[in-house]
C-alpha positions as CSV (number, residue, x, y, z in Angstrom):
1,M,10.5,-11.9,-2.1
2,E,13.5,-13.1,-4.1
3,R,12.4,-14.6,-7.5
4,V,14.3,-15.9,-10.5
5,W,12.2,-13.7,-12.7
6,G,12.6,-10.6,-10.5
7,G,14.9,-7.5,-10.8
8,R,15.6,-4.1,-9.3
9,H,12.9,-2.0,-10.9
10,L,11.0,-1.5,-7.6
11,E,14.1,0.1,-6.2
12,T,14.9,2.3,-9.2
13,L,11.4,3.2,-10.3
14,H,9.6,3.5,-6.9
15,G,12.3,4.1,-4.3
16,K,11.6,0.9,-2.4
17,M,14.2,-0.5,0.0
18,L,15.4,-3.8,-1.3
19,P,18.0,-6.3,0.0
20,P,21.2,-5.9,-2.0
21,G,22.4,-8.1,-4.8
22,V,19.3,-10.3,-5.3
23,P,16.5,-10.3,-7.9
24,V,13.4,-9.2,-6.1
25,G,10.1,-10.2,-7.8
26,E,7.5,-9.4,-5.2
27,L,6.9,-6.8,-2.4
28,W,4.1,-7.9,-0.1
29,E,2.8,-4.4,0.7
30,V,-0.4,-5.2,2.5
31,V,-0.3,-8.7,4.1
32,D,-1.8,-10.6,7.0
33,R,-0.3,-14.1,7.0
34,A,1.3,-16.3,9.6
35,D,4.7,-15.7,8.1
36,A,4.3,-12.0,7.0
37,Q,2.7,-9.0,8.5
38,S,2.0,-5.3,7.6
39,I,2.7,-3.1,10.6
40,V,1.1,0.3,11.3
41,A,3.8,2.9,10.7
42,T,2.7,5.9,12.7
43,G,0.0,7.2,15.1
44,A,-1.8,5.9,18.1
45,L,-1.6,2.3,16.8
46,E,2.0,2.4,15.7
47,G,3.6,-1.0,15.8
48,V,0.2,-2.9,15.7
49,S,0.0,-5.6,13.0
50,L,-2.7,-5.8,10.3
51,H,-3.8,-9.1,11.9
52,E,-4.3,-7.3,15.2
53,L,-6.3,-4.6,13.5
54,W,-8.6,-7.1,11.8
55,A,-9.0,-9.2,15.0
56,S,-9.3,-6.5,17.6
57,H,-10.1,-3.1,15.9
58,R,-12.4,-4.3,13.2
59,V,-15.2,-1.8,13.6
60,D,-13.1,1.3,14.0
61,I,-10.6,0.5,11.3
62,F,-12.6,-1.4,8.7
63,G,-16.3,-0.7,9.5
64,K,-19.2,-2.4,11.2
65,D,-20.2,-4.1,7.9
66,Y,-17.4,-6.7,8.6
67,V,-18.4,-7.7,12.2
68,A,-20.0,-10.8,10.8
69,S,-17.1,-11.7,8.5
70,P,-15.9,-15.3,9.1
71,A,-12.4,-14.4,7.9
72,V,-9.8,-15.0,10.6
73,R,-7.3,-12.9,8.7
74,F,-7.7,-9.7,6.6
75,P,-9.1,-11.2,3.4
76,L,-6.8,-9.4,0.9
77,L,-3.1,-9.6,0.0
78,V,-1.7,-6.7,-2.1
79,K,1.7,-6.9,-3.9
80,L,4.0,-5.0,-6.2
81,L,5.5,-7.3,-8.8
82,D,8.6,-6.7,-10.9
83,A,8.6,-9.1,-13.9
84,T,12.1,-8.4,-15.3
85,D,11.8,-11.9,-16.9
86,K,8.5,-13.7,-17.6
87,L,6.9,-15.7,-14.9
88,S,5.9,-19.4,-15.2
89,V,2.7,-20.4,-16.8
90,Q,0.5,-21.0,-13.8
91,V,-3.0,-21.3,-12.3
92,H,-4.7,-20.7,-9.0
93,P,-7.3,-23.2,-7.7
94,P,-11.0,-22.3,-7.4
95,Q,-12.6,-22.8,-4.0
96,G,-13.7,-26.4,-4.4
97,K,-10.5,-27.6,-6.0
98,A,-8.4,-25.7,-3.5
99,V,-9.9,-27.7,-0.6
100,E,-9.5,-31.0,-2.6
101,L,-5.9,-30.2,-3.4
102,G,-4.9,-28.9,0.0
103,G,-4.3,-25.3,-1.2
104,E,-6.0,-21.9,-0.9
105,P,-8.3,-20.4,-3.6
106,K,-7.0,-17.2,-5.2
107,T,-8.7,-14.7,-7.5
108,E,-6.6,-11.6,-8.3
109,A,-6.5,-8.4,-10.4
110,W,-3.4,-6.8,-12.1
111,Y,-2.9,-3.1,-12.7
112,F,0.0,-2.3,-15.0
113,L,2.0,0.4,-13.2
114,E,4.9,0.3,-15.7
115,C,5.2,-1.5,-19.0
116,L,8.1,-1.5,-21.4
117,P,7.3,-1.1,-25.1
118,E,6.0,-4.3,-26.6
119,A,5.3,-5.8,-23.1
120,S,2.7,-8.6,-23.0
121,I,1.0,-11.1,-20.7
122,Y,-0.6,-14.5,-21.2
123,A,-4.2,-15.0,-20.0
124,G,-6.6,-17.8,-20.8
125,L,-6.3,-20.2,-23.8
126,K,-6.4,-19.5,-27.5
127,R,-10.0,-19.9,-28.7
128,G,-10.8,-23.6,-29.4
129,V,-7.9,-25.2,-27.6
130,T,-9.1,-28.4,-25.9
131,R,-7.8,-30.2,-22.9
132,P,-6.4,-33.1,-25.0
133,E,-4.6,-30.5,-27.2
134,F,-3.2,-28.7,-24.2
135,E,-2.0,-32.0,-22.7
136,A,-0.2,-32.9,-26.0
137,L,1.5,-29.5,-26.1
138,L,2.5,-29.9,-22.5
139,G,4.1,-33.2,-23.3
140,S,6.0,-31.7,-26.3
141,G,7.2,-28.5,-24.6
142,G,5.0,-26.4,-26.8
143,V,2.6,-24.9,-24.3
144,E,3.1,-21.4,-25.5
145,G,1.2,-22.3,-28.7
146,A,-2.0,-22.8,-26.6
147,L,-1.7,-19.5,-24.6
148,H,-3.6,-16.3,-25.4
149,E,-1.0,-13.5,-25.5
150,I,-2.1,-9.9,-25.0
151,P,-0.1,-6.7,-25.4
152,V,-0.3,-4.4,-22.4
153,A,0.4,-0.8,-21.6
154,T,0.8,1.3,-18.5
155,G,-2.6,2.1,-16.9
156,E,-4.4,-1.0,-18.2
157,S,-5.6,-3.8,-16.0
158,I,-6.9,-7.4,-16.2
159,F,-9.0,-9.6,-13.9
160,I,-7.6,-13.1,-13.2
161,P,-10.2,-15.3,-11.7
162,S,-9.2,-18.6,-10.1
163,G,-8.9,-21.3,-12.8
164,R,-7.6,-18.9,-15.4
165,L,-4.3,-20.0,-16.9
166,H,-1.8,-17.0,-16.9
167,A,1.7,-15.8,-17.0
168,I,3.2,-12.3,-16.7
169,G,5.5,-11.3,-19.5
170,A,8.9,-9.6,-19.1
171,G,9.0,-5.8,-18.7
172,N,5.9,-5.4,-16.5
173,V,5.7,-3.7,-13.0
174,I,2.3,-4.6,-11.6
175,I,0.1,-3.9,-8.6
176,E,-1.6,-7.2,-7.7
177,I,-4.7,-7.3,-5.5
178,Q,-5.8,-10.8,-4.6
179,Q,-7.5,-13.0,-2.1
180,N,-5.3,-13.7,0.9
181,S,-3.7,-16.8,-0.5
182,D,-0.2,-18.1,-1.4
183,T,-1.2,-21.1,-3.6
184,T,0.2,-21.1,-7.1
185,Y,0.4,-24.2,-9.4
186,R,3.1,-24.0,-12.1
187,V,2.2,-26.0,-15.2
188,F,5.2,-24.8,-17.4
189,D,8.3,-22.7,-16.7
190,W,9.8,-22.2,-20.1
191,N,12.4,-24.9,-19.4
192,R,14.1,-22.5,-17.0
193,K,16.2,-23.3,-14.0
194,G,15.7,-21.8,-10.6
195,L,18.0,-19.7,-8.4
196,D,19.6,-22.9,-7.2
197,G,20.5,-24.0,-10.7
198,K,17.9,-26.8,-10.8
199,P,14.7,-27.0,-12.8
200,R,11.8,-25.5,-10.8
201,D,9.1,-27.8,-9.5
202,L,6.0,-28.1,-11.6
203,H,2.5,-29.0,-10.3
204,I,1.0,-30.8,-13.3
205,R,-1.7,-32.8,-11.5
206,E,-2.9,-29.8,-9.5
207,S,-2.7,-27.5,-12.5
208,M,-4.7,-29.8,-14.7
209,A,-7.4,-30.1,-12.0
210,S,-7.6,-26.3,-11.6
211,I,-7.5,-24.9,-15.2
212,D,-10.7,-23.7,-16.7
213,F,-10.6,-25.2,-20.2
214,E,-13.6,-23.0,-21.3
215,D,-11.7,-19.8,-20.6
216,F,-10.8,-18.3,-24.0
217,E,-9.1,-15.1,-24.9
218,P,-10.0,-12.6,-22.1
219,E,-9.4,-8.9,-22.7
220,V,-7.5,-6.3,-20.7
221,A,-9.4,-3.2,-19.5
222,R,-8.1,-0.1,-21.1
223,A,-6.5,2.7,-19.1
224,S,-9.7,4.8,-19.6
225,E,-11.8,2.3,-17.8
226,P,-12.7,3.5,-14.2
227,V,-13.1,0.0,-12.7
228,V,-10.1,-2.3,-12.4
229,A,-12.0,-5.2,-10.7
230,D,-15.5,-5.9,-9.3
231,C,-16.0,-9.3,-7.9
232,E,-17.3,-11.1,-4.8
233,F,-13.9,-10.8,-3.1
234,F,-12.9,-7.1,-3.7
235,R,-13.6,-4.0,-5.7
236,V,-10.8,-1.8,-7.2
237,E,-11.5,1.4,-9.0
238,K,-9.6,4.6,-10.0
239,A,-10.2,7.9,-8.3
240,L,-9.0,10.9,-10.4
241,L,-8.0,13.6,-8.1
242,D,-7.8,17.3,-9.1
243,A,-9.1,18.4,-5.7
244,S,-9.8,16.8,-2.3
245,R,-12.4,14.1,-2.3
246,E,-13.8,11.3,-0.1
247,V,-12.9,7.9,-1.6
248,R,-14.3,5.6,1.1
249,P,-17.7,3.9,0.7
250,A,-20.0,5.1,3.5
251,G,-19.0,3.5,6.8
252,R,-16.1,1.5,5.4
253,F,-12.4,1.6,5.0
254,A,-10.4,2.2,1.8
255,L,-7.0,0.9,0.8
256,C,-5.3,3.3,-1.5
257,V,-2.2,3.7,-3.7
258,S,-1.2,6.5,-6.1
259,T,-0.3,5.2,-9.6
260,D,1.4,8.4,-10.8
261,F,2.0,11.5,-8.5
262,E,2.1,12.3,-4.8
263,V,-1.2,12.5,-2.9
264,G,-2.0,13.6,0.6
265,C,-4.4,12.3,3.3
266,G,-4.6,13.9,6.7
267,S,-1.2,15.2,7.6
268,R,0.7,12.6,5.5
269,V,1.9,12.8,1.9
270,F,2.3,9.5,0.0
271,A,4.6,8.8,-2.9
272,R,3.6,6.9,-6.0
273,G,3.5,3.2,-5.2
274,Q,3.1,3.8,-1.4
275,F,0.0,2.1,0.1
276,F,-2.1,3.6,2.8
277,L,-5.3,2.6,4.6
278,I,-8.0,5.1,5.5
279,P,-9.9,3.8,8.6
280,A,-13.7,3.7,8.5
281,G,-14.0,5.4,11.9
282,A,-11.8,8.4,11.1
283,E,-13.6,11.6,10.2
284,G,-12.6,14.1,7.5
285,L,-9.9,12.0,5.8
286,Q,-10.2,13.0,2.2
287,V,-7.5,12.3,-0.3
288,R,-6.0,15.2,-2.3
289,P,-3.4,15.7,-4.9
290,A,-0.1,17.0,-3.4
291,G,0.7,18.9,-6.5
292,R,-0.3,17.7,-9.9
293,P,-3.6,15.9,-10.4
294,A,-3.2,12.3,-9.5
295,T,-4.8,8.9,-10.0
296,V,-5.4,6.7,-7.0
297,L,-6.4,3.0,-6.9
298,V,-9.1,2.5,-4.2
299,C,-9.7,-1.0,-3.0
300,T,-12.4,-2.2,-0.6
301,L,-14.2,-5.4,0.5
302,P,-17.9,-6.3,0.0
303,Q,-20.2,-6.1,2.9
304,C,-20.7,-9.0,5.2
305,R,-24.2,-9.8,6.4
306,I,-25.8,-12.8,8.3
307,I,-28.5,-14.5,6.2
308,K,-30.3,-17.5,7.5
309,S,-27.7,-18.0,10.2
310,E,-24.9,-18.2,7.6
311,Q,-22.1,-15.6,7.3
312,V,-21.7,-14.5,3.7
313,M,-20.0,-11.7,1.8
314,I,-22.6,-9.7,-0.2
315,P,-21.0,-7.6,-3.0
316,T,-22.7,-4.2,-2.7
317,F,-20.2,-1.6,-3.9
318,P,-21.3,2.0,-4.3
319,S,-19.0,3.8,-6.7
320,I,-16.6,6.2,-5.2
């Protein structure tokens, strides 16, 4: 995805194939949307889309716990982000507001894969900032004064629930795990022009309806923390590999990516930043370091059960 704030770090740092001559801000690595699809690369299901896997191979690939899931598409979208410049100040709508505003709800988590020295992000409001104060700063162009800025380093992470005001600072390469949504409301864009030379559109009404004005000064999770995110939509944790180990919850799939060194699974070896899905129905597929001990992010979904004739997602995540 070409973005005004993007660059070429995903090509130089992680060997990704990028279109020439454009600033690339996002790679949608795991995606099931009408306009974008992940495709099985090898094996018996080579060429099959992620949507087909979710629709027609759900038990074998993802596990029987998801038979009752009402989700028409795979519920997650996973990206790599290259913030060569800082992103707009933005917010994603909560469930109720998303329906009202005609968008999709989005909760996400960021894992900092690469950070330049003195890199930072903005998340939440400075303690005590009120809605009227924020609106006044918005009118004067001084929104930055209301934002909670946090220094970040490689290996750290932060949870971004819907409603949390946020912006990624320059010098960050991030793994983003989120609900399957493409709704973002920009409230401020640093008075910057877009790739077309014109000021980028802002979504003031939608943003003001979505921002949680009680969300003050959240913290990042340090690199030593084993859990990146644990919420009703997904769980992401780190698996430290010095030998082969099972990373899937019993009877379920796992979506994995190495954050540092090569890892193996089955007959394949995966480079840093290369995503792979371990099917629920495959036996004996442990993940192993391919040389040096490695760290893998492991992402999975909560169980889905039918309760009182309603289909609901029940977060029950055994640790890997």
